[in-house]
FIKOLZA-1660 file (N, C-alpha, C; in steps of 0.1 Angstrom, whole numbers, plus 5000, padded with zeros to 4 digits):
% residues 82
   i   px   py   pz ch aa at
   1 5008 4988 5000  A  M  N
   1 5000 5000 5000  A  M CA
   1 5009 5012 5000  A  M  C
   2 5006 5021 4991  A  K  N
   2 5014 5034 4990  A  K CA
   2 5006 5045 4998  A  K  C
   3 5014 5053 5005  A  T  N
   3 5008 5065 5012  A  T CA
   3 5018 5076 5012  A  T  C
   4 5014 5087 5017  A  R  N
   4 5023 5099 5017  A  R CA
   4 5026 5103 5031  A  R  C
   5 5038 5109 5033  A  L  N
   5 5042 5115 5046  A  L CA
   5 5034 5128 5047  A  L  C
   6 5029 5131 5059  A  V  N
   6 5021 5143 5061  A  V CA
   6 5029 5151 5071  A  V  C
   7 5029 5164 5070  A  R  N
   7 5036 5173 5079  A  R CA
   7 5028 5174 5092  A  R  C
   8 5035 5172 5103  A  I  N
   8 5030 5173 5117  A  I CA
   8 5039 5182 5125  A  I  C
   9 5037 5195 5125  A  G  N
   9 5046 5204 5131  A  G CA
   9 5059 5204 5124  A  G  C
  10 5070 5202 5131  A  N  N
  10 5084 5201 5124  A  N CA
  10 5087 5187 5120  A  N  C
  11 5078 5178 5123  A  S  N
  11 5080 5163 5119  A  S CA
  11 5071 5159 5107  A  S  C
  12 5072 5147 5104  A  R  N
  12 5064 5141 5093  A  R CA
  12 5058 5128 5099  A  R  C
  13 5046 5125 5094  A  G  N
  13 5039 5113 5099  A  G CA
  13 5033 5105 5088  A  G  C
  14 5028 5093 5091  A  V  N
  14 5021 5085 5082  A  V CA
  14 5008 5081 5089  A  V  C
  15 4997 5083 5081  A  R  N
  15 4984 5078 5086  A  R CA
  15 4982 5064 5083  A  R  C
  16 4979 5056 5093  A  L  N
  16 4978 5041 5091  A  L CA
  16 4963 5038 5090  A  L  C
  17 4959 5031 5080  A  P  N
  17 4945 5027 5079  A  P CA
  17 4940 5018 5090  A  P  C
  18 4928 5020 5095  A  K  N
  18 4922 5012 5106  A  K CA
  18 4924 4997 5104  A  K  C
  19 4922 4993 5092  A  L  N
  19 4923 4978 5089  A  L CA
  19 4937 4973 5091  A  L  C
  20 4947 4981 5087  A  L  N
  20 4961 4977 5090  A  L CA
  20 4964 4976 5105  A  L  C
  21 4959 4986 5112  A  I  N
  21 4961 4987 5127  A  I CA
  21 4955 4974 5133  A  I  C
  22 4943 4971 5129  A  K  N
  22 4936 4959 5135  A  K CA
  22 4943 4946 5131  A  K  C
  23 4947 4945 5119  A  Q  N
  23 4954 4933 5114  A  Q CA
  23 4967 4931 5121  A  Q  C
  24 4974 4942 5124  A  S  N
  24 4987 4940 5130  A  S CA
  24 4987 4940 5146  A  S  C
  25 4975 4943 5151  A  G  N
  25 4974 4942 5166  A  G CA
  25 4980 4954 5173  A  G  C
  26 4983 4965 5166  A  L  N
  26 4989 4976 5172  A  L CA
  26 4979 4983 5182  A  L  C
  27 4985 4989 5193  A  T  N
  27 4977 4996 5203  A  T CA
  27 4981 5010 5203  A  T  C
  28 4977 5018 5213  A  D  N
  28 4980 5032 5213  A  D CA
  28 4995 5035 5214  A  D  C
  29 5003 5026 5220  A  E  N
  29 5017 5028 5222  A  E CA
  29 5025 5018 5213  A  E  C
  30 5034 5024 5205  A  V  N
  30 5041 5015 5196  A  V CA
  30 5056 5018 5197  A  V  C
  31 5065 5009 5192  A  E  N
  31 5079 5011 5191  A  E CA
  31 5083 5013 5177  A  E  C
  32 5092 5022 5174  A  L  N
  32 5097 5024 5161  A  L CA
  32 5112 5020 5160  A  L  C
  33 5116 5013 5150  A  R  N
  33 5130 5009 5148  A  R CA
  33 5133 5010 5133  A  R  C
  34 5146 5012 5131  A  V  N
  34 5151 5012 5117  A  V CA
  34 5158 4999 5115  A  V  C
  35 5154 4991 5105  A  R  N
  35 5161 4979 5102  A  R CA
  35 5163 4978 5087  A  R  C
  36 5175 4976 5083  A  D  N
  36 5179 4975 5068  A  D CA
  36 5172 4986 5060  A  D  C
  37 5172 4998 5064  A  G  N
  37 5167 5009 5057  A  G CA
  37 5152 5010 5057  A  G  C
  38 5145 5003 5066  A  A  N
  38 5131 5003 5067  A  A CA
  38 5127 5007 5081  A  A  C
  39 5116 5014 5082  A  I  N
  39 5111 5018 5095  A  I CA
  39 5101 5007 5099  A  I  C
  40 5103 5000 5111  A  V  N
  40 5095 4989 5115  A  V CA
  40 5087 4994 5128  A  V  C
  41 5074 4992 5127  A  I  N
  41 5065 4996 5138  A  I CA
  41 5060 4983 5145  A  I  C
  42 5062 4983 5158  A  T  N
  42 5058 4971 5165  A  T CA
  42 5050 4975 5178  A  T  C
  43 5043 4966 5183  A  C  N
  43 5036 4969 5196  A  C CA
  43 5046 4972 5207  A  C  C
  44 5043 4982 5215  A  A  N
  44 5052 4984 5227  A  A CA
  44 5047 4975 5238  A  A  C
  45 5055 4967 5242  A  V  N
  45 5052 4958 5253  A  V CA
  45 5061 4961 5265  A  V  C
  46 5056 4958 5277  A  G  N
  46 5063 4960 5289  A  G CA
  46 5076 4952 5289  A  G  C
  47 5085 4956 5298  A  P  N
  47 5098 4949 5299  A  P CA
  47 5097 4934 5303  A  P  C
  48 5086 4931 5310  A  R  N
  48 5085 4917 5315  A  R CA
  48 5073 4910 5309  A  R  C
  49 5069 4915 5297  A  F  N
  49 5057 4909 5290  A  F CA
  49 5060 4894 5287  A  F  C
  50 5051 4885 5291  A  G  N
  50 5052 4871 5289  A  G CA
  50 5059 4863 5299  A  G  C
  51 5065 4870 5309  A  W  N
  51 5073 4863 5320  A  W CA
  51 5064 4854 5328  A  W  C
  52 5052 4858 5331  A  A  N
  52 5043 4850 5339  A  A CA
  52 5040 4837 5332  A  A  C
  53 5036 4837 5320  A  E  N
  53 5034 4825 5312  A  E CA
  53 5046 4816 5311  A  E  C
  54 5057 4822 5309  A  A  N
  54 5070 4814 5308  A  A CA
  54 5073 4807 5321  A  A  C
  55 5070 4814 5332  A  A  N
  55 5073 4808 5345  A  A CA
  55 5063 4796 5348  A  A  C
  56 5051 4798 5343  A  K  N
  56 5041 4787 5345  A  K CA
  56 5046 4775 5337  A  K  C
  57 5051 4777 5324  A  Q  N
  57 5055 4766 5316  A  Q CA
  57 5068 4759 5322  A  Q  C
  58 5077 4767 5328  A  M  N
  58 5088 4762 5335  A  M CA
  58 5084 4753 5346  A  M  C
  59 5075 4758 5354  A  R  N
  59 5070 4750 5366  A  R CA
  59 5064 4737 5361  A  R  C
  60 5056 4737 5351  A  T  N
  60 5050 4725 5346  A  T CA
  60 5060 4715 5341  A  T  C
  61 5071 4720 5335  A  G  N
  61 5081 4711 5330  A  G CA
  61 5092 4708 5340  A  G  C
  62 5090 4713 5353  A  G  N
  62 5100 4710 5363  A  G CA
  62 5114 4717 5361  A  G  C
  63 5113 4728 5353  A  E  N
  63 5125 4736 5350  A  E CA
  63 5128 4748 5359  A  E  C
  64 5120 4749 5370  A  D  N
  64 5121 4761 5378  A  D CA
  64 5130 4759 5391  A  D  C
  65 5140 4750 5390  A  L  N
  65 5148 4747 5401  A  L CA
  65 5159 4757 5402  A  L  C
  66 5165 4758 5415  A  L  N
  66 5176 4767 5417  A  L CA
  66 5189 4761 5410  A  L  C
  67 5197 4770 5405  A  L  N
  67 5209 4765 5398  A  L CA
  67 5219 4760 5408  A  L  C
  68 5220 4766 5420  A  D  N
  68 5230 4762 5431  A  D CA
  68 5221 4760 5443  A  D  C
  69 5226 4751 5451  A  P  N
  69 5219 4748 5464  A  P CA
  69 5220 4760 5473  A  P  C
  70 5209 4763 5481  A  P  N
  70 5209 4774 5490  A  P CA
  70 5221 4773 5500  A  P  C
  71 5227 4784 5504  A  T  N
  71 5237 4784 5514  A  T CA
  71 5233 4793 5525  A  T  C
  72 5236 4789 5537  A  S  N
  72 5232 4797 5549  A  S CA
  72 5242 4808 5551  A  S  C
  73 5238 4819 5558  A  T  N
  73 5246 4830 5561  A  T CA
  73 5248 4831 5576  A  T  C
  74 5256 4840 5581  A  R  N
  74 5258 4842 5595  A  R CA
  74 5244 4846 5602  A  R  C
  75 5237 4854 5595  A  F  N
  75 5224 4858 5600  A  F CA
  75 5215 4845 5601  A  F  C
  76 5215 4836 5592  A  D  N
  76 5207 4824 5593  A  D CA
  76 5211 4815 5604  A  D  C
  77 5224 4814 5606  A  D  N
  77 5230 4805 5616  A  D CA
  77 5228 4810 5630  A  D  C
  78 5230 4823 5632  A  K  N
  78 5232 4829 5646  A  K CA
  78 5221 4839 5650  A  K  C
  79 5216 4847 5641  A  E  N
  79 5208 4858 5645  A  E CA
  79 5193 4855 5643  A  E  C
  80 5189 4847 5634  A  W  N
  80 5175 4845 5631  A  W CA
  80 5169 4836 5641  A  W  C
  81 5157 4840 5646  A  K  N
  81 5150 4833 5656  A  K CA
  81 5135 4831 5651  A  K  C
  82 5130 4819 5652  A  W  N
  82 5116 4817 5648  A  W CA
  82 5107 4820 5660  A  W  C
% end
């Protein structure tokens, strides 16, 4: 689809048709990147998007174990009281 850049103050912009926005799943906040001479628009997702689902899958597969065994500290050995 061809379109034109429109002037927005000192910048330029592109109007995206509603159908393209719907098909791509874009929301109000997007990220822009330049890749190989093209401007790529993607959904802006939080820094931990998908972590909860990944943790559930790890738990299901038994992959959520500690890498090293827990070690006690001086606080654990002498200072902590139940």
